[in-house]
C-alpha positions in Angstrom: 131.6 97.4 83.0 130.8 96.7 86.7 129.0 93.6 87.6 129.6 93.4 91.3 127.2 94.2 94.1 130.3 95.5 95.9 130.9 98.2 93.4 131.0 101.5 95.3 128.8 103.2 92.6 126.1 100.6 93.0 126.3 100.9 96.8 125.9 104.6 96.5 122.7 104.1 94.5 121.3 101.8 97.1 122.2 104.1 99.9 120.3 106.9 98.1 117.3 104.5 97.7 117.4 103.8 101.4 117.5 107.5 102.2 114.6 108.2 99.9 112.5 105.4 101.5 113.2 106.8 104.9 112.5 110.4 103.8 109.1 109.1 102.5 108.4 107.8 106.0 108.3 104.2 104.9 109.7 101.1 106.5 110.8 98.1 104.3 107.4 96.4 104.8 105.4 99.5 103.7 107.6 100.0 100.6 107.3 96.3 99.8 103.5 96.6 100.0 103.6 99.5 97.5 105.7 97.5 95.2 103.5 94.4 95.5 106.6 92.5 96.8 107.7 90.9 100.0 109.7 92.7 102.7 112.6 90.4 102.0 112.8 91.7 98.4 113.5 95.2 99.8 115.8 93.9 102.5 117.9 91.9 99.9 118.6 94.8 97.6 119.2 97.2 100.6 121.7 94.7 102.0 123.4 94.3 98.5 122.3 90.7 98.2 120.4 91.2 95.0 120.9 93.6 92.1 118.2 95.8 90.7 117.6 96.3 87.0 116.4 99.6 85.5 112.7 98.6 85.6 112.9 97.7 89.3 114.8 100.9 90.0 112.1 103.0 88.3 109.3 101.1 90.2 111.0 101.8 93.5 111.5 105.5 92.7 107.8 105.7 91.8 106.8 104.0 95.0 108.8 106.5 97.1 107.5 109.4 94.9 110.9 110.4 93.8 111.8 112.0 90.5 113.5 109.4 88.4 115.2 111.8 86.1 116.6 113.8 89.0 117.8 110.6 90.7 119.6 109.4 87.6 121.2 112.9 87.0 122.4 113.0 90.6 123.8 109.5 90.3 125.6 110.2 87.1 127.1 113.4 88.5 128.3 111.6 91.6 129.8 108.9 89.4 131.7 111.5 87.4 133.0 113.2 90.5 134.2 109.9 91.9 136.0 109.0 88.7 137.7 112.4 88.6 138.8 112.0 92.2 140.5 108.6 91.3 142.7 110.3 88.6 
């Protein structure tokens, strides 16, 4: 089980969150306001300085108006493809 912020799978999830934030037309401060958090909270997970748990992930997806089920499906499929490519 991965526990590193440097894990490529985790970095891919964060990259997708950044993409979704930008697609929603939000900067870090605006997203933080929607989350009831500080801008540094958003910056820290986007810079891989803090790890998100599932509840935080779902809150972020809700704040950017993204479909959580679709996000998780896409992430799982990307993970499977990456694992197959390693073999």
